[in-house]
Each structure stands twice: as C-alpha cells, then as structure tokens.
N, C-alpha and C positions, 0 to 999 in steps of 0.2 A: 569644409572648410580644411585646410592644409594643418597637420599636424606641429609644423614650425611656427605657424600663425599663434596658434594656441598657447603654445609654449612661451612664445615671445609677451604674448598676453599675460600669461601667469607671471612671467618674471617682471613686468612691469608692474603689476598688481602687487607682488611680493616688496619689490622695491619702494613703491609708494607707501606701503604699511611696514616697513622696516624700522627697526628701532634708530637708526643711524640719523643724526641731526644733518650729518655732511653728505653732500648729494653725490659729489663726482666719484668715479672709479678711475684709478689711474690705469693708463695703457700701458703695456709691458715695457715699451721704451721710458714713458714718461716715470713708471714706478722706480727704474733704474736710475734715472735722472734724480728723481725725489729721494733716493737712500742716498745717493752722494751729497745731496744739498741737506740731508735732514740734519748733518753736523754743524752746518753753517750759523751762524750768527745772524740774525735778522733783525732789521731797523725797526724802530718803533712805528714809522710810517707803513713799512711792509706788513707788520702784525694788524696794525689800523684799518689796511685795505682788505687784509684775510677777514679781519672781522666783518666789514662791512660787505664782502663778497659772500661770504658764509650766510649773512644775516639775509640778505638778498634771496641765496639757494635755498635757504630753509623756508622762506616764502613761498617760492616757485614750488617747492615739494609740497607743501600745506596745499596749493590751488592745484595740483596734479593729483593729490589724493582725493580731494575733493571730486574733482573731475571723474577719476577712475569710479568713485562709488556714485557718482551720478550716472555716468554710463552704464554701469551695471545695474542699477535700480531702476534706469530709463526701460530696461528691459525686463521688469518685473522680476527681478532676482536679487537675493542677498549676496553679501560677500563669501559666507559660508557656503551658499549651495552654487556659486560661481567657481570659487575653489573645488568643491567636491565634482564639479562638473570638468573642470580642468583634469584633474587626475583621473578621472573617468576617461576621459578623450586619450589622455597619455597611456593609457592601458588598453586602448582599443575597445573600451566598454560604456562609451558614449551612450548607444542605443539601448542596453541594458538598465543603466543607471537614470538616464533621463525620463520623466514623466510623460512623454510624448514628443511628437514631430514640433509641437509650437514651442516647448521647452528647448529643445535642440536649436531651434530658430532663433529665439532670444538669446540664446548662450554665444551662437555664432555671431549675431550681430552686437552684442557687449563685447565679445572676445576683439572683434576687429577694432570696435572704437578705442578699447583699453591699448590696444596695439600701437595707435595712433597718439597715443599722449605721451609715451615714453621719448622718441626722438624730439619733440615739442619741448619737453621738459628739459632733455638734454641741452638743446640748442638755447635756450634762454638760460641756463646755469651757465653756459660756456660764454655767452654775452655779460652776463652779470660780472662775472670774473674778470673780463676785459676790460669792461668799463670802470673797474676799481684798479684799473693799471698793473694788473697782473697776467702773467702767462700761465695757462695750465700747469706746466710743470712747476711753477712757483708756487701756484696754489696748493698742488700736491704735496710738494716739499713742506710748506707749512702746515697742511694738515696732517701729515706724518710728525712732523716734528711735535705737533699740538696733543697729538694721541701718545706720544711715547716720552717726550721729554718734559719733568716737571717745572725745569727753569722756564721753558716758553708757556707753559699752562699759567704760571704765577705771572709772568709778564703781561700775558691777555688778560688776566684776571685785573691787574692792577689798572690796565687801561681801561676796561670796562667800568671798573668802580670810579675811576678818575672821571669819565664821561658821564656820570649820573647827576 
C-alpha cells in the first residue's frame, strides 16, 4: 500500500476523532473570504441556517467516526493499534512493528476503507450546507465568527434557547 494512502487514512481517522464539532476546513481562498466576512453582521436567518447546517454536519461526522471505527474493527484492529501501524508505516518500519503478514494485510484493508470515508463525509457535509441555503464561504465565515466573536456566540445561544 502506498505511503500517501496510509497518510490519507491517518488524516481521515484523526479528523473523525478530533475534538472539533465543526467539520469543514476552509480552503485558502474561502479562508480569505471568511476573514473578510467575519466582521459582517449576520441575519438571524443566516445564523439559524448555520445552526441547522452544523447540526447536520455534526451528525455526519458522528456517522463517519462510527464508520472509521467499524472499518478498523472489521479488520480485527483497534484504533490504538491502527494508529501505531500508521506511524510505523510512515517511518518505513511497518514490517518490524506488525505482528506478521496477516496484520499488515488487515492494516492495509482498514486503511483503504478509512481513506474512502473522508471524501464521502466531505461531500455529505457540503450538501448539508447547501441544503440550508448557505455557500461554503458563508458557512466558513459564520463558523469563524462563531469561534471568535462573543456577540455572535451570544446570538446563536439565544436562538438555540428560543427553539427549545
């Protein structure tokens, strides 16, 4: 298995297990756009759309996380062991660290399955954002504003509490 595929699988696994509730990463151009829009005032409708999109994105992330775990466990590996093997592979020490050819085969199959999950997750999240009437750039701007602007955080909190 190619080193790049393993690295992609490792990135996918780490993204699925990362602490962030928000799933999309801005591209270089959309990051610039997001920074320019961060200071903008957002309408309540935009904030509600952001909340709905993010709720869907969080659920998609949860499903992807479960799929990653299942893909790894289907090959009789644990997440810890899978990650150990990823690191060994990156250091060209997989044969020394793996318990034998069977484990290398299981690792390779799991890594391939994990690598397929990330693009699917990304596509579903992009669709969820679009379905809520937002562009990726607007979502990224809202996300950045939420992360950095207490006023936006308070407005979103009010919207959440008003909908309970």
